[in-house]
C-alpha positions, 0 to 999 in steps of 0.5 A: 500499500501507497504511504500517503502524505498527511500534511497539517497538524490536529489537536482535540479540543483538549490540546491533545495531538493526534497521531500522524506521521512527519511531513515530508520535505516538499510535500506541499508541492506533491499535493498541488501538482495535479500530476500527483496520485489522487484519492479514490476514497473521498466520496461518501458511502453512506450518510447514516441517519439525521444528526448521526454524524454532522459538522461545521467549520469556524472559518469559511476560508483560511490562508495557507498555515492558518488554523480553523476548528471543526464543531462535530456532533455524533451519536456515535462513540467517536469519529475521525477526519480526513481532508481532501484537496478537490482537483482533477489527480488523474481523474480521481478528482481529490487527493488526501492531505490530512487525516485525524486520529480517533476523536471521542464523539459527542451529541452537542446541543440542539440548534438555537432560533433566533426569533426576530430573524428565524436564524438557526445556529449550532451553539456547539463547543470545538471537537478538533482544531486544525492546522494546515501547514503546506496545504495548497490553496484550493477547494477542500472537503473535510469527510467526517466518519462516525464509528458507525460508518456514517459519514458527511462533509464540512467544506473549507476553502484555502484561499490564496494569498495573491492572485496576481496573474491567476484565474480566481476560482469563486466558492458561491459560500453565500448561495450554499448557505441561503439554501441550507435547509439544517436545522429547518430553516433557509431563506425560502422557507421554514417548517411551513414549507413556504416563504412565510416563515422562511429566515431573514438571515442565515448563519454559517455557525451550523452544518449544511443539510445533505451530505454536508457539502452545500452546492459544491458538488452539483454547481462547482466541483466538475468545473474545478476538476476541468480547469485544474486539469487544464494546468493554468495558474489559478487561485481561490477564494470564496464570496465571503472573501470577495466581500471582506478582502478589498484588493482581492482581485488585484492583478488577477487574470480573471474571476471564474464564477460557477453554476449557482452564484445568486447572493451578492453583497454591495462590496462583492459587486463593487470588486468585481465591477472595478476588476473588470474595469481594470481589464480582469476578465469574468465568466459566469459559468451559470445563471441567476448570478447577482440576483440577490442583494445581500449584507453580512453579519457577525455571529459569535464565531466571527465576522461575516458569518451571517448572510442577511436577506429579507428579500422584502423591502417592507420587512428589512429595517434597513430599507428606511434608514439606507434603502442602498442596502436594503436586501431584495432583487438588485433589480428592484426598489428602492434603489434598483441595479439590474445585474445586467450591468455586470453579467451582460444578461440577468435572470429570467426563469425558474423552472426552465427547461430547453436545448441550447441552441447556438446562434453564433457558430464562429464565436471564438469560444465555439472553435473546434466543437463542430457546431453550426448555426442552429446547433441545439444540446438537449437538456443543457437550458435549466433549472434556471435561465438568463436572458437579455434585459431589454429594459437595461442596462446591458454593456456594449458591445455584446455579442449574443451567441446562443439563443434558446427557446425554452419553457418557463413553466408552463409558458414558452421563453427564450434564453441567451448566452453573452459575451461582451468586452470593455474599454479596458480590454477585459471580456465577460462570458455568461452561459445563461444556463444553470446547468453548464457545470453539471453538463460537464458530467455527461449524461450522468447530469440527467435532463436529458444531457448527452454526450455531445452536449457534454463535449461541447461544454467541456471543449468551450469552457477549456477554450475560455479558461485558457483564454482568460489566463492569458491576459485580457479578452477583448484585446484578442477576441472583441465582442461583435455587437449584435444586440439590435438584431436580438431586440429587433426579433420579437420572438426573442 
C-alpha cells in the first residue's frame, strides 16, 4: 500500500495532538501538483441517519498555514476527519492531504433559533483544532466518519494569498448558505414549507444539510476538476472573501464564478465591477447570478458569518435608514441596480427547461466544437435561465452567442448566452444556464444531457479558461455587437 502524505497538524479540543507521520520535505508541492496521484476513496459511502454525524468549521476560508476549528456532533462513540483537496489528480478528482486520529464522539446541543430573524445556529463546543501547514490553496472537503460508518462533509476553502496573474475560482458560499435547510430554516422556507416563516438571515455557525457539502458537488466540483486539469495558474477564494478583502482581485487574470452564484453584497459587486474595469476577465458559468442583494453580519464565531436577505423591502428595517443596502433583488426598488450591467444578461426564469441553441457558430469559444448555426444541445438549459434585459442596462458591445427557445413553467421563453468586452480590454462571458457545470458530467447529469452536449461544454470551457489566463479577452477577441438584431426579434 502506498503511504499517504498527511499534511497539517490536528489537536483535540483539549490540546492533545493526534497521531500523524512527520511531514516530508516538499510535501506541499506534491499535493499542489495535479500530476501527483489522487485518492479514489474520497466520496461519502453512507450518510447515516439524521444527526448521526455532522459538523461545521469556524472559518469559511483560511490562508495556507492558518488554523480552523471543527465543531462536530455525533450520536456514536467517536469519529475521524480527513481533508481532501478537490481537483483533477489523474481523474480521481481529489487528493487526501490530512487525517485526524480517533476523536471521542459527543452529541452536541440542539439548534437554537433567533425569534426575530429565524436564524438557526448550532451553539456547539469545538471538537478539533486543525492547522494547515503546506496545504495548497484550493477547495477542500473535510470528510467526517463516525465509528458507525456514517459520513458527512464539511467544506473549507484555503484561499490564495496572492491572485496576481491567476484565474480566481470563486466558491459560492453565500448561495450554499441561502439554501441550507439544516435546522429547518433557510432563506426560502421554514417549517411551513413556504416563504411565510423563512429565515431573514442564515448563519455559517451550523452544518450544511444533505451530505454536508452545500451546493459544491453539483455546481462547482466538475468545473474545478476541469480547470485544474488544464494546468493554468489558478487562485481560490469565496464569496465571503470577495466581500471582506479589498484588493482580492488586484492583478488577477480572471474571475470564474460557477453554476449558482445568486447572493451578492455591495462590496462583492463593487470589487468585481472595478476589477472588470481594470481588465480582469469574468466568466459566469451559471445563471441567476448576482440576483439577490445581501448584507453580511457577525456571529459569536466571527465576522461575516451571517448572510442577511429579507427579500422584502417592507420587512427589512435598513430599507428606511439606508435604502441602498436594503436586501431584495438587485433590480428592484428602493435603489434598482439590475445585474445585467455586470453579467451582460440577467435571470428570467425558474423552472426553465430546454435545449441550448447556437446562434453564432463562429464565436471564438466554440472553435473546435464543430457547431453550426442552430446546433442544439438537449437539456442544457435549466433549471434557471438568463436572457437579455430589454429594459437595460446592457454593456456594449455585446455579442449574443446562443438563443434558445425554452419552457418557463407552463409558458414559452427565450434564453441567451452572451459575451461583451470593455474599454479596459476585459471580456465577460455568461452561459445563461445553471446546468452548464453539471453538463460537464455528461449523461450522468440527467435532464437529457448527451455526450455531444458534454463535449461541447467541456471544449468551450477549456478554450475560455485558457484564454482568460492569457490576459484581457477583449484585446484578442473583441465582441461583435448584435444586440439590435436580438432586440428587433420579437420572438426573443
